[in-house]
C-alpha positions in Angstrom: 92.4 30.1 -34.2 93.9 28.8 -31.0 96.5 26.2 -32.1 97.9 23.1 -30.5 99.1 24.1 -26.5 102.6 23.0 -27.8 102.9 25.2 -30.1 101.9 28.5 -28.3 104.6 31.2 -27.8 106.8 31.3 -24.7 104.7 34.4 -23.3 101.7 32.9 -23.9 102.5 29.4 -22.5 100.5 28.5 -19.3 102.7 29.1 -16.3 103.2 26.2 -13.7 101.0 27.3 -10.4 102.7 28.1 -7.3 103.3 25.3 -4.9 100.4 25.1 -3.2 97.6 28.0 -4.8 94.4 28.6 -3.1 92.0 26.3 -3.4 90.0 26.1 -7.3 86.9 25.8 -5.0 87.7 28.6 -3.2 88.6 30.9 -6.5 85.4 30.2 -8.0 82.9 30.5 -5.0 84.5 34.1 -4.9 84.4 34.6 -9.0 80.9 33.6 -8.9 79.9 35.8 -5.8 81.7 38.8 -7.1 79.6 38.5 -10.7 76.6 38.3 -8.9 76.9 40.5 -5.4 79.0 43.3 -6.9 77.2 45.6 -4.3 78.5 43.8 -1.7 82.4 44.4 -3.0 82.8 47.6 -0.4 81.6 45.5 2.5 84.1 42.6 2.2 87.8 42.8 3.8 90.8 40.8 3.8 91.8 39.2 6.9 94.9 36.7 8.0 93.4 33.2 7.0 94.4 29.7 6.7 92.5 27.0 5.3 89.8 25.3 7.0 91.2 21.9 6.7 94.8 20.6 7.2 93.3 17.2 5.6 92.2 19.1 2.1 95.9 20.4 1.6 97.9 17.0 0.9 94.8 15.4 0.0 94.2 18.2 -3.0 98.3 17.6 -3.4 98.1 13.8 -3.6 95.2 14.4 -6.3 97.3 16.8 -8.1 99.9 14.5 -8.5 97.9 11.9 -9.4 96.2 14.0 -11.9 99.3 14.7 -13.8 100.3 10.9 -13.8 97.2 9.9 -15.2 97.5 12.8 -17.7 100.8 11.6 -18.8 99.8 7.7 -18.8 96.2 7.7 -20.0 96.0 4.9 -21.8 97.8 2.7 -18.8 95.0 4.1 -16.6 92.3 3.1 -18.9 93.4 -0.4 -20.1 94.5 -1.4 -16.5 90.8 -1.1 -14.8 89.3 -2.5 -17.8 91.8 -5.6 -17.7 91.2 -5.9 -13.9 87.7 -5.8 -14.4 87.9 -8.7 -16.7 89.9 -10.9 -14.5 88.1 -10.1 -11.5 84.4 -10.6 -13.5 85.2 -14.3 -14.2 84.0 -14.4 -10.3 80.6 -15.0 -12.1 80.8 -18.1 -13.0 80.3 -18.8 -8.9 77.2 -17.1 -9.0 75.1 -20.1 -8.9 76.9 -21.5 -6.1 77.0 -18.6 -4.0 73.0 -18.2 -3.9 71.7 -18.4 -1.0 68.4 -17.0 -0.8 67.2 -19.4 2.6 64.2 -17.1 3.7 64.6 -18.2 7.4 68.7 -17.9 7.2 68.6 -14.4 5.4 65.3 -12.7 6.7 65.3 -14.0 10.4 68.0 -12.3 12.9 71.3 -14.1 13.6 71.4 -16.1 16.9 67.6 -15.3 17.3 66.8 -16.3 20.4 64.1 -18.9 19.0 66.6 -20.7 16.8 68.4 -21.8 20.1 64.7 -22.7 21.7 63.9 -25.0 18.6 67.6 -26.7 18.8 66.8 -27.3 22.9 63.0 -28.5 21.9 64.6 -31.4 19.4 67.1 -32.7 21.4 64.6 -32.9 24.1 61.7 -34.1 21.8 62.6 -35.6 18.5 59.8 -36.1 16.0 58.8 -39.4 14.3 56.5 -38.7 11.3 56.1 -42.4 10.4 54.1 -43.8 13.2 53.4 -41.1 15.6 52.8 -37.6 13.8 51.5 -34.6 15.5 51.0 -31.2 13.9 51.0 -29.4 17.1 54.2 -31.0 18.1 56.0 -29.7 15.0 59.6 -28.3 15.7 59.5 -27.1 12.1 56.9 -25.9 9.5 56.8 -30.1 8.3 56.7 -30.9 4.4 52.6 -29.8 3.6 50.4 -28.8 1.1 47.6 -26.7 2.1 44.4 -26.1 0.3 42.0 -23.2 1.4 38.5 -23.5 0.2 36.2 -20.6 0.3 32.5 -20.3 -0.3 30.2 -17.4 -0.5 27.7 -19.5 1.0 28.0 -22.4 3.5 30.7 -25.0 3.2 29.1 -27.5 5.5 26.2 -28.5 3.0 26.0 -31.8 1.5 26.7 -30.5 -2.5 29.6 -28.4 -1.1 30.9 -31.2 0.7 30.7 -33.5 -2.0 33.1 -31.1 -3.9 35.2 -31.0 -1.3 35.4 -34.6 -0.8 36.4 -34.7 -4.9 39.0 -32.5 -4.0 40.7 -34.3 -1.2 40.5 -37.5 -3.6 42.0 -35.6 -6.4 44.9 -34.5 -4.2 45.3 -38.3 -3.2 45.6 -39.6 -6.8 48.7 -37.2 -7.3 51.6 -39.1 -7.9 55.0 -39.3 -8.7 58.0 -41.7 -9.6 61.0 -43.0 -8.2 64.1 -44.0 -9.8 62.5 -47.6 -10.4 59.5 -45.9 -12.2 57.5 -47.1 -8.9 54.5 -44.7 -8.5 54.0 -42.6 -5.2 50.7 -41.1 -4.4 50.6 -39.2 -1.4 49.0 -42.3 0.7 52.8 -43.6 0.3 54.1 -40.5 1.7 51.9 -39.1 3.9 52.7 -38.3 7.9 51.3 -41.4 10.3 49.6 -41.3 13.3 49.0 -44.0 15.6 45.9 -44.5 13.0 47.0 -44.1 9.8 47.8 -41.1 7.7 47.1 -37.8 8.9 43.7 -36.5 8.1 43.8 -33.2 6.1 40.9 -32.1 8.0 39.4 -33.7 11.0 36.0 -33.3 9.3 36.8 -35.5 6.6 36.5 -38.7 8.6 32.7 -38.2 7.9 31.3 -38.8 4.5 29.0 -36.7 4.9 28.8 -34.1 7.4 27.0 -34.6 10.8 23.6 -33.1 11.7 25.7 -31.8 14.9 29.2 -30.4 14.5 30.5 -28.8 17.4 33.3 -25.8 17.8 35.9 -25.2 18.0 36.6 -28.9 19.2 35.1 -31.9 17.7 34.1 -34.4 20.0 35.7 -37.7 18.5 34.8 -39.6 21.1 34.2 -39.7 25.2 37.9 -39.5 25.3 39.2 -37.2 22.7 38.5 -34.2 20.9 39.9 -32.6 17.5 40.5 -29.2 17.5 38.5 -27.3 14.4 39.8 -23.5 15.2 42.4 -23.6 12.8 41.4 -25.8 9.8 37.4 -24.2 9.5 36.6 -20.4 9.4 34.4 -17.9 8.5 32.0 -19.7 11.1 28.4 -19.2 12.1 27.8 -20.5 16.2 24.3 -21.8 17.6 24.2 -22.8 21.5 26.1 -24.7 23.2 28.8 -24.9 26.1 32.1 -23.5 25.5 34.4 -25.0 23.9 31.3 -27.1 22.4 29.4 -24.7 20.6 27.1 -25.7 17.7 28.7 -24.6 14.3 26.0 -23.7 12.0 27.9 -22.2 9.0 31.0 -22.1 7.9 32.5 -20.3 4.9 35.9 -21.8 4.7 37.8 -24.7 5.3 41.3 -25.6 5.0 42.7 -29.1 4.6 46.5 -29.8 5.5 48.3 -32.4 3.6 51.4 -33.5 5.7 54.2 -35.6 4.6 56.9 -37.5 6.1 60.2 -35.7 6.2 62.3 -37.3 9.5 64.3 -39.8 7.4 66.6 -38.4 4.4 64.9 -40.7 1.2 61.2 -39.6 2.6 62.5 -36.3 2.1 63.7 -36.2 -0.8 60.6 -38.4 -2.1 58.2 -36.0 0.0 60.3 -33.0 -2.0 59.7 -34.5 -5.4 55.8 -35.3 -5.0 55.3 -31.5 -3.6 57.5 -30.0 -6.6 55.1 -32.2 -8.9 51.9 -31.0 -6.8 52.8 -27.5 -7.8 53.3 -28.3 -11.3 50.4 -30.2 -11.8 47.6 -29.2 -9.6 46.5 -26.1 -11.4 45.6 -28.0 -14.0 43.9 -30.8 -11.9 42.0 -28.1 -10.5 41.1 -26.4 -13.6 39.3 -29.7 -14.6 37.3 -30.2 -11.6 35.1 -27.3 -12.5 34.5 -26.6 -9.1 30.9 -24.5 -8.5 30.7 -21.7 -6.1 34.2 -22.7 -5.0 37.3 -20.7 -4.4 40.5 -22.7 -3.8 43.9 -21.2 -3.1 46.9 -23.1 -2.5 50.7 -23.5 -0.5 53.1 -25.5 0.3 56.2 -25.7 2.4 58.3 -25.2 -0.7 56.1 -22.3 -2.0 57.5 -19.1 -0.1 61.0 -20.0 -0.7 60.3 -20.8 -4.8 58.7 -17.8 -5.1 61.2 -15.9 -3.4 63.8 -17.0 -5.7 61.8 -16.2 -8.9 61.5 -12.7 -8.3 65.0 -12.5 -9.0 64.4 -13.1 -12.8 61.9 -10.1 -13.2 64.5 -7.7 -11.8 67.3 -8.7 -14.8 64.8 -6.9 -17.8 64.6 -3.5 -16.0 68.5 -3.0 -15.0 69.0 -3.0 -18.8 66.0 -0.2 -18.9 67.9 1.5 -16.0 71.5 1.5 -17.6 69.5 3.2 -20.5 68.2 5.6 -18.8 71.2 6.8 -17.3 73.4 6.7 -19.9 70.7 8.9 -21.3 70.3 11.5 -18.2 74.3 11.7 -18.1 74.4 12.4 -21.8 72.1 15.2 -21.6 73.1 16.7 -18.4 76.3 16.9 -19.8 75.7 18.4 -23.3 76.8 21.6 -24.5 75.9 24.0 -27.3 79.8 24.3 -28.1 80.7 20.8 -29.9 84.2 20.9 -29.1 84.1 21.3 -25.1 80.5 19.0 -24.9 81.0 16.2 -22.5 78.3 13.6 -24.0 80.8 11.0 -24.7 82.8 11.3 -21.4 79.3 11.5 -19.6 78.6 7.8 -21.2 81.7 6.4 -20.1 81.4 7.4 -16.7 78.0 5.4 -16.7 80.1 2.6 -18.2 83.0 3.2 -15.4 80.2 2.7 -12.8 79.1 -0.8 -14.5 82.9 -2.3 -14.5 82.8 -1.0 -10.9 79.8 -3.5 -10.5 81.5 -6.0 -12.5 84.6 -5.9 -10.6 83.3 -5.8 -6.9 80.8 -8.7 -7.6 83.5 -11.0 -9.1 85.8 -10.0 -6.5 83.5 -11.3 -3.6 82.2 -13.9 -5.6 85.3 -15.4 -6.1 86.0 -14.9 -2.0 82.8 -17.0 -1.5 80.8 -14.2 -0.6 77.5 -15.7 -0.5 74.7 -13.8 -3.0 71.1 -12.9 -1.8 68.4 -12.0 -3.2 68.4 -8.3 -2.1 71.9 -8.0 -3.6 69.8 -7.7 -6.5 68.9 -4.2 -5.9 72.6 -2.8 -5.3 73.4 -2.5 -9.2 70.6 -0.2 -9.8 72.0 1.9 -7.3 75.4 1.9 -7.9 74.7 2.8 -11.2 72.7 6.1 -10.1 75.4 6.7 -7.5 78.3 6.1 -9.0 78.0 8.9 -11.7 77.6 11.1 -9.1 81.4 11.5 -8.6 81.3 11.6 -12.4 79.4 14.9 -12.6 81.7 16.5 -10.0 84.8 15.7 -11.5 83.4 17.0 -15.0 82.1 20.2 -13.4 85.7 20.6 -11.9 87.1 20.0 -15.5 85.1 22.3 -17.1 86.0 25.3 -14.4 89.5 25.1 -16.0 91.2 27.1 -19.0 91.2 25.5 -22.3 94.9 27.2 -22.9 96.5 25.7 -20.0 98.3 22.1 -20.7 96.5 18.6 -20.1 98.0 18.0 -17.5 97.7 21.3 -15.9 93.9 21.2 -16.4 93.6 17.3 -14.9 95.4 18.5 -11.7 93.6 21.3 -11.5 90.7 18.9 -11.8 91.4 16.1 -9.3 93.2 19.2 -6.8 89.6 20.6 -6.9 87.5 17.6 -6.8 89.1 15.8 -4.3 87.4 16.8 -1.1 83.9 16.3 -2.8 84.6 12.9 -4.1 86.4 11.5 -1.0 83.3 12.6 1.2 81.1 11.2 -1.1 83.2 8.0 -0.8 83.9 7.7 2.3 80.7 8.5 4.1 78.8 5.9 1.4 81.1 3.0 2.3 80.9 4.0 5.8 77.4 3.6 6.3 77.3 0.6 4.8 80.0 -1.2 6.2 78.5 -0.1 9.3 75.0 -1.8 8.3 77.3 -5.6 8.5 76.8 -4.8 12.5 73.3 -5.9 11.8 71.7 -9.6 12.6 70.1 -9.7 9.3 72.3 -11.5 6.6 70.4 -10.5 3.8 71.3 -6.6 5.1 75.1 -8.0 5.8 75.1 -9.3 2.3 73.9 -5.8 0.4 76.0 -4.1 2.7 79.1 -5.6 1.9 78.4 -6.3 -1.6 77.5 -2.0 -2.0 79.8 -0.7 -0.1 83.1 -2.6 -2.2 81.2 -1.3 -5.3 81.3 2.3 -4.0 84.8 1.8 -3.8 85.3 0.4 -7.0 83.6 3.0 -8.3 85.6 6.1 -6.8 89.1 4.1 -7.8 88.1 3.8 -11.4 86.6 7.0 -11.0 90.4 8.6 -10.5 91.9 6.0 -12.9 90.0 4.8 -15.8 87.3 7.7 -15.8 90.1 10.1 -15.4 92.3 8.7 -17.9 88.9 8.8 -20.6 88.7 12.4 -19.5 92.7 13.3 -20.2 92.0 11.6 -23.9 88.9 13.5 -24.5 91.1 16.9 -23.7 93.5 15.8 -26.5 90.9 15.4 -29.1 89.6 19.0 -27.7 93.0 20.5 -27.8 93.3 18.7 -31.8 89.9 19.9 -32.9 90.6 23.2 -31.7 93.2 23.7 -34.9 90.0 23.8 -37.1 88.2 25.8 -34.7 88.0 30.1 -34.1 87.7 32.2 -31.1 84.2 33.6 -30.5 85.6 37.2 -31.1 84.5 36.8 -34.8 84.0 40.5 -35.6 86.7 40.7 -39.0 85.9 36.9 -39.8 84.2 35.7 -42.6 80.5 34.7 -42.8 81.8 30.9 -43.2 83.8 31.1 -40.1 80.6 33.4 -38.4 78.4 30.8 -39.3 80.9 27.7 -37.8 81.2 30.2 -34.6 77.4 30.3 -34.6 77.3 26.3 -34.8 79.3 25.6 -32.0 82.7 25.2 -33.4 84.3 28.0 -31.3 86.2 28.7 -28.4 86.4 31.8 -26.0 89.5 33.8 -26.3 90.5 33.0 -22.7 90.1 29.6 -22.8 87.1 29.3 -20.6 84.3 26.7 -21.3 81.1 28.2 -21.3 79.0 28.3 -18.1 76.2 26.0 -18.2 72.7 27.2 -18.2 71.8 25.4 -14.3 75.2 27.3 -13.3 73.3 30.6 -14.2 70.1 29.8 -13.0 71.6 28.8 -9.3 73.8 32.2 -9.4 71.1 34.8 -10.5 68.0 33.4 -9.8 67.9 30.9 -7.3 70.7 31.5 -4.6 69.1 35.6 -4.3 65.6 34.1 -4.1 66.6 31.5 -1.3 68.5 34.6 0.3 65.3 36.7 0.7 64.2 37.3 4.2 60.7 36.3 3.4 61.9 33.1 1.2 64.1 32.3 5.0 60.9 32.2 6.5 58.9 30.2 4.0 61.6 27.6 4.5 61.9 27.8 8.2 57.9 27.0 8.0 58.2 24.2 5.7 60.9 22.6 7.8 58.6 23.0 11.0 55.8 21.1 9.1 57.9 18.4 7.4 59.6 17.8 10.8 56.2 17.6 12.7 54.6 15.0 9.6 58.1 13.3 10.4 57.8 12.8 13.9 54.3 11.5 13.9 55.0 9.3 11.2 57.6 7.6 13.3 54.8 6.9 15.5 52.8 5.1 13.2 55.3 2.9 11.4 54.7 -0.8 11.4 57.5 -3.6 12.2 58.7 -6.6 10.6 58.4 -8.2 7.4 55.0 -9.8 6.1 55.6 -13.3 4.7 53.6 -12.9 1.6 56.0 -10.0 0.6 58.4 -12.2 -0.3 56.8 -12.8 -3.5 55.3 -11.5 -6.5 52.3 -9.6 -6.3 50.3 -12.1 -9.0 52.1 -15.2 -7.1 49.7 -18.2 -6.1 50.1 -17.5 -2.6 49.1 -14.3 -2.0 45.4 -14.9 -2.4 46.4 -18.1 0.2 48.0 -15.7 2.4 44.9 -13.2 1.9 41.7 -15.6 2.5 44.1 -17.1 5.4 44.1 -13.9 7.4 40.4 -13.0 6.5 38.8 -16.1 7.6 41.5 -18.0 10.3 42.9 -15.2 12.4 40.7 -15.7 15.3 43.1 -18.9 16.4 47.3 -18.2 16.4 49.7 -20.9 17.1 49.4 -23.9 19.3 52.6 -22.6 21.5 54.8 -25.0 23.1 55.7 -24.7 26.7 58.4 -26.8 27.8 60.4 -27.4 31.1 63.8 -27.2 30.3 65.8 -29.6 33.1 64.7 -31.9 35.8 61.5 -30.8 38.1 60.0 -33.6 41.2 56.8 -33.3 39.8 55.4 -35.3 42.7 56.3 -32.5 44.8 52.9 -30.2 45.6 55.2 -27.4 45.8 56.3 -27.7 42.5 53.4 -28.7 40.5 52.0 -25.7 42.2 54.7 -23.5 41.1 54.2 -25.2 37.9 50.7 -24.2 37.5 51.0 -20.9 38.7 53.4 -20.4 35.8 51.0 -22.1 33.4 48.1 -20.0 34.5 50.1 -16.6 34.2 50.8 -17.6 30.5 46.9 -18.1 30.1 45.9 -15.0 31.6 47.9 -13.6 29.0 45.8 -10.8 26.8 46.8 -13.6 23.7 46.2 -16.5 25.3 42.9 -18.5 25.9 43.0 -20.8 28.6 40.3 -22.8 27.5 42.3 -24.6 24.9 45.4 -25.1 27.0 46.9 -28.8 27.3 48.9 -30.6 30.3 49.5 -33.5 30.5 50.2 -33.0 34.2 46.8 -31.7 34.7 45.4 -34.6 33.4 47.7 -37.3 35.5 46.4 -35.2 38.5 42.9 -36.2 37.2 44.0 -39.7 36.4 45.4 -39.8 40.0 41.8 -38.2 41.4 40.2 -41.1 39.7 41.9 -44.1 41.1 42.2 -42.3 44.8 46.1 -42.4 45.0 48.6 -39.9 46.1 50.2 -38.2 43.5 52.8 -37.0 45.9 54.5 -39.9 46.5 57.7 -40.1 44.2 57.5 -44.4 43.8 53.2 -44.2 43.2 53.7 -41.6 40.7 56.1 -43.5 38.7 54.2 -46.8 39.4 51.1 -45.6 37.5 52.8 -43.5 34.6 52.9 -46.1 32.1 49.0 -47.0 32.7 47.9 -43.3 32.2 50.2 -43.3 28.8 48.1 -46.4 27.6 45.2 -44.2 28.1 46.2 -41.4 26.4 49.2 -42.4 24.4 49.8 -38.7 22.7 51.1 -37.5 26.0 54.0 -39.9 26.0 55.6 -37.7 23.3 55.6 -34.7 25.7 57.9 -36.1 28.5 60.7 -37.5 28.6 61.4 -40.3 31.2 64.4 -42.2 32.9 62.4 -45.1 34.5 65.6 -46.7 35.9 66.4 -43.2 37.7 62.4 -42.5 38.3 62.8 -39.4 37.1 61.6 -37.0 34.1 63.7 -34.9 32.3 62.1 -32.7 30.3 58.4 -32.1 29.6 56.2 -29.6 27.4 52.5 -28.1 27.5 50.7 -25.9 25.1 48.8 -23.2 25.2 46.6 -21.9 22.1 47.3 -18.0 21.2 44.1 -16.1 19.9 43.7 -13.1 18.2 47.3 -12.4 16.4 46.7 -11.2 13.1 49.0 -8.3 13.5 52.6 -7.6 13.4 52.0 -5.7 16.4 50.4 -8.2 18.1 52.7 -11.1 17.4 55.1 -8.7 18.9 53.6 -8.4 22.1 52.7 -11.6 22.3 56.1 -13.1 22.2 57.6 -10.8 24.1 55.0 -11.0 26.9 54.8 -14.6 26.8 58.8 -14.8 27.0 58.9 -12.3 29.9 56.1 -14.2 31.5 58.3 -17.4 31.7 61.3 -15.5 32.6 60.0 -14.6 35.9 58.9 -18.2 36.8 60.8 -20.5 39.6 60.9 -23.4 37.6 62.5 -22.7 34.4 60.4 -22.5 31.1 60.7 -22.1 27.6 58.0 -20.8 24.9 58.3 -22.0 21.6 56.7 -22.1 18.2 58.1 -22.2 14.3 56.7 -19.2 14.1 58.2 -17.7 16.4 61.6 -18.0 14.2 60.2 -15.0 12.4 58.4 -13.1 15.1 62.2 -12.6 16.4 63.1 -10.1 14.1 60.4 -7.4 16.1 62.7 -7.8 19.2 65.6 -6.6 17.3 64.7 -4.9 14.5 64.2 -1.3 16.1 67.2 -2.3 18.2 69.6 -2.9 15.1 68.5 0.4 13.0 69.0 2.4 16.1 72.4 1.0 16.6 73.2 1.4 13.1 72.3 4.9 12.6 74.3 6.2 16.0 77.2 4.2 14.8 76.9 5.4 11.3 75.9 8.9 12.4 79.1 9.5 14.9 81.1 8.1 11.7 79.9 10.9 9.3 80.4 13.4 12.3 84.0 12.4 12.1 84.4 12.7 8.7 82.7 16.0 8.7 84.9 17.5 11.2 87.9 16.3 9.4 86.8 17.4 6.0 84.8 20.6 7.5 86.4 21.2 10.6 84.1 24.1 11.5 82.5 22.3 14.3 78.8 24.5 14.1 79.1 23.5 10.2 79.7 20.0 11.0 77.1 20.0 13.5 75.1 21.2 10.8 75.7 18.2 8.1 75.3 15.7 11.3 71.4 17.7 11.7 71.0 16.8 8.1 71.8 13.1 8.8 69.3 13.2 11.7 66.2 15.1 9.8 66.7 12.7 6.6 66.6 9.7 8.8 63.7 11.3 10.8 61.6 12.1 7.3 62.2 9.0 5.9 61.3 6.9 8.5 58.2 9.0 9.0 56.9 9.0 5.6 57.5 5.5 5.4 54.7 4.4 7.4 52.4 7.1 5.1 53.6 4.9 2.0 52.8 1.8 3.7 56.3 0.5 4.2 56.9 -1.7 7.4 59.9 -1.4 9.7 61.8 -4.6 8.2 65.3 -6.1 7.0 64.4 -4.5 3.5 63.6 -0.9 4.8 66.5 -1.1 7.1 68.9 -1.1 4.2 67.3 1.9 3.0 68.0 3.9 6.0 71.3 2.8 5.9 71.8 4.1 2.7 69.8 7.2 4.3 72.9 7.9 6.4 75.2 8.2 3.4 73.3 9.9 1.2 72.2 12.7 3.3 76.2 13.4 4.0 76.3 13.4 0.4 74.0 16.5 -0.8 74.6 18.7 2.6 78.6 18.4 2.5 78.9 19.5 -0.8 77.3 23.0 -0.1 78.8 23.4 3.6 81.8 22.5 2.0 81.7 25.0 -0.9 80.4 27.3 1.8 83.0 27.3 4.5 85.8 27.2 1.7 84.6 30.6 0.1 86.4 33.7 1.1 83.7 36.1 1.2 82.5 38.1 4.4 78.6 38.1 3.6 76.6 34.7 4.6 74.2 35.5 1.6 76.8 35.5 -0.8 78.6 32.5 0.3 75.9 30.4 0.3 75.4 31.9 -3.5 78.5 31.3 -4.2 78.2 27.8 -2.8 74.7 27.0 -4.9 76.5 28.4 -8.2 79.2 25.9 -7.9 77.5 22.7 -6.5 74.2 23.1 -7.0 74.1 21.0 -10.1 76.0 18.5 -9.6 74.0 17.5 -6.6 70.8 18.2 -8.8 72.6 15.7 -11.2 73.6 13.4 -8.5 70.2 13.1 -7.5 68.5 13.0 -10.6 71.0 10.2 -11.5 70.2 8.1 -8.4 66.2 8.2 -8.9 66.5 7.7 -12.5 69.0 4.5 -11.3 66.3 3.0 -9.4 63.2 4.3 -11.0 62.5 0.8 -12.7 61.8 -1.0 -9.7 58.9 1.2 -9.2 57.1 -1.2 -12.0 58.6 -4.2 -10.3 55.5 -6.8 -8.9 58.1 -7.7 -6.3 57.3 -6.1 -2.6 61.1 -6.0 -2.0 62.1 -3.8 -5.1 59.1 -1.6 -4.6 60.0 -0.8 -1.1 63.5 0.0 -2.4 62.3 2.5 -4.6 60.1 4.1 -2.0 62.5 4.3 0.2 65.4 5.4 -2.1 62.8 8.2 -3.5 62.4 9.0 -0.5 65.7 9.5 0.8 66.9 11.4 -2.3 64.1 13.6 -2.2 64.9 14.7 1.4 68.6 14.7 1.1 68.4 16.9 -2.2 65.6 19.1 0.0 68.0 19.7 2.7 71.4 20.0 0.5 69.3 23.0 -1.8 66.6 24.3 0.5 67.4 24.0 4.4 71.0 23.7 4.6 71.6 27.0 2.7 69.1 28.8 4.9 70.1 27.9 8.0 73.6 28.2 7.0 72.9 32.0 6.3 72.0 32.1 10.4 75.6 31.6 11.2 78.0 33.7 9.0 81.0 32.6 10.8 81.4 29.5 9.0 84.3 31.0 6.5 87.5 31.1 6.5 87.4 35.2 6.1 86.8 34.7 9.7 89.8 32.9 11.0 92.3 35.4 12.3 94.5 32.9 13.7 97.3 31.9 11.2 97.8 28.0 11.0 101.0 26.4 12.9 100.4 22.9 11.2 102.7 22.9 8.2 100.0 21.1 6.4 97.8 24.2 6.3 98.9 26.4 3.5 
C-alpha cells in the first residue's frame, strides 16, 4: 500500500528537480523511442547540444513556478475564475441592446463604393414618394410587398386574370389601425405617382387582359410605355418589332406594392402595415383557394426578419453539443484504474470552457461590442477548441510519477505543457485578431468575440482547471492509502480482486499508458515510417493537392441573400421562382453625372453620348432599353427646329420639354438663375445577370468603363450595395491569409526555431488553406463573409496540429528521423486526435441546422479539422522524416544565451 506522500520515509521522498532539467517532453520522447526501437540504440550517439528554443526555457520556468503556486493554493485559483465569470457574465443583460443584425451593415464591406455613390445620389436626387414615386429612381430597396404568381399554364387567360385581380383586391383590403383606431389600408399608405397610387403591375390597369399585349414594353399611349420585363416572366413571344413583341403566353406575374417611407410618420405606418401583412396574409391566401396558381411572397422586411430568426434555432443545438463534448471528454480520459481515471477532470475541463465563453462574451457586451448573428457560431467552436489544452495538460499530468509531491507533479505538468498550449493559444488568437482587418463587420465581430474567448480559455486552463487538477491529485493521494500496488503476488485473494478491479497503483508511481499511446508507438508509428507507406503518403498528398488546386478555380464568390434565411422560410420559394422566371432582365442601372457640365455644348454632348454608348455595348447591358432625358431633349429640339447648341435657347425650352415628359424633371438638378444643370442622370437596362459571377463582372466592367470617360460618371443601383462584396472578398481573404500566415511563421520560429521545421509548419498552413478552399467548391460553399471566417480559423488550427508534432520531433534527442517521429506520435498523437475529435463534436450538431450560415460553418470546420489532422498525423510526420537534421542531437554549437540551458 502506498501511503500519503507526507508520510513517506526520507529515503523515498521525491527529491527536488535540478535547477533546469531537460524538458519532460524530450524525456518522454526518448523513453518511448527506447522502448519501441531498441534495435537502433547502438547507432545513437551523444553530442554536445543545447535546447532548440531560448523561448522554451524561460517559459517553462515561468509555468513551473505557476504550477507550484496553483498546487499550493488550489481553492484560490479555482474560485477566483468562477467569481470573475459571475461578474463578467452580468454583461449578458445588455445582449438585446448589443444585437446588431442589419444585413447591409454586417454583410456588405465597410466603406463600399456603392454606399458612397448612394449618398451622392440621395444628395443630388432626393426622392418624394408622396407624389412623384418612380421605382427605377429609388436609391434604396424601398418599402414594399412583392407577390409572385406562377402557373403551369398561361396567366393571361380570363379565368387566371380574374384570380390575380382577386388576389390584388385582398392585398388592398388588408388594414391596420393607428393610435386613434383609424384603419389604414394600402390605398392610404401607397407610394404615389403623378397619376395616383403606383400600380403593382402595369397590366392591372386593365380589368380584362387586352387581346394584344406587347413585351417587354407595354404601350400605354402614344407618348409613354410601361416596362414589363421585370414583372412578367416565363413568356412566349409572337411577332412584332423590338421592343414591342406580341406577348402570347406568360407563366409568371409579379405584383409589387410600394409604400411611402420618406417621411418618418409614413415610414412607421408602412412598417406596421408590412408586419400586419406578414402576419395575416398566409391566412388570407389560404381562404382565397386559388386554382392552379402558386403564390409566393416577400416584403422589404422579410430578409431581415428571417435572418434574425435563425439564431433561435441554434440554442437547442448548443445544449446537444455541450452534452456531447462532456461525454467525449469523459470517455477519452477514462482509465480502467479508477484511482487515476480523469473522468471528472475532463468534465470540469468542459465547464472551464463554458466559463470562458461566459466571461469573454460578458466582458465584450459590457464594453459595448455589437453582437452579430455570426457570433452565435462561436460558442460551438470555443467549446470544441477550449478543451484541446485540457487534453494536453491531462496528458502531461499522466506522465508524472504518483510518488512525487503534488507541487512537483503540477509544476512538471505546467512546464511540459507550457510550449504546446502557448503555441495553440497564440496561433489561434492571432489568426482571429488578424481577421479584424477585414472589411466585413460580421467577420470582425466574430473574430473579436472568438479570439477573446480563446484567451479566457487559456487563462482558465492554467488557473481554474489546473486548480481542479491539483484537487483531484489530492483525492488520488488520499485514496492511495486504501489501495494496493500492482505487485500483489503475496496479497490475499481480496486484495488481488481489488487490484483487478482497478484499485491498485504501479510500484514506481507511474500512471498506466493509454491504449491510444500504445497504438501510436507500436503500430501506427512503425507503419507510417515504412518506406512503402511513405511512398503512398507522397502520392496521396499529390492527389490531394491536385484536387484542391482544381477546386480553387471552381469556387464561386459572394453570398446568396436567400441563404440568410432558414431552409423552410417562405422567402426561399420566392427567390427560387424569381430566379427562374425573372432572371433575363436585371437591375435598371442609374448613370449620373457627378458635376455640372455644359450640355448645350456639342462636344460635351458627343463625349457623354460616347460614354453612354460604351456602357450600352457591355455584354450585360441592352441598348434597346436605355432612357436618357438628353437624347429625348435633342429629339425635341429637332421637332421644334431650334438650335440646342445655344445656352440661352437650351434653357428657354427646358420647361416646355418637362411639361411634355414631366418624369424627366426628377433626373436633373437645374439652377435656372445661373442657367446651369448641377447634376443629371440616365438609365441603362442590365440583362442576363443571374449568377454571382455575372453580377461581379457587370459591376466591375461598368465601373471601369465609367471611370475611363472624360465626363465624370457614376453607375449605381441599390443592389450594388451587396455586389460590392465581390470586389473585396478575394482581396480581403488573401490579405488576411498572408498576414496571419506570416504571424504564424514568426510564432513557429520563436517556439520551433529550426528554420526548416518552421517552414514545414508554414507549409502545412498553406496546404490546409488550399485544401479547404478547393474542397469548398465541391461541397457547394461559396467564398463569402461567412466562409471567410472559417478560412481565418483554418490558419490557426492548421498550426495547432502540425506544431505539436513538429515541436515534439525537434525536441527529441534521438539520432534517427524515424525514431524521432515515432516518439513524437507516441507523445502527441493522441492529444491531437482528442483535439480534432472534440472540435468536430463541438460543431457536429450544426450539420442538422436549417440555416445556411450554420451548415456552412460546420462544413468548413469539418474540412479544416480533417485536413489539419491529416497534415499533423500523416503528411507532416512523413515529410519530417526526409530531413533528419531538425533535432537537438545535430546542434553541435553550445548556446551562449543564458536562457538556453
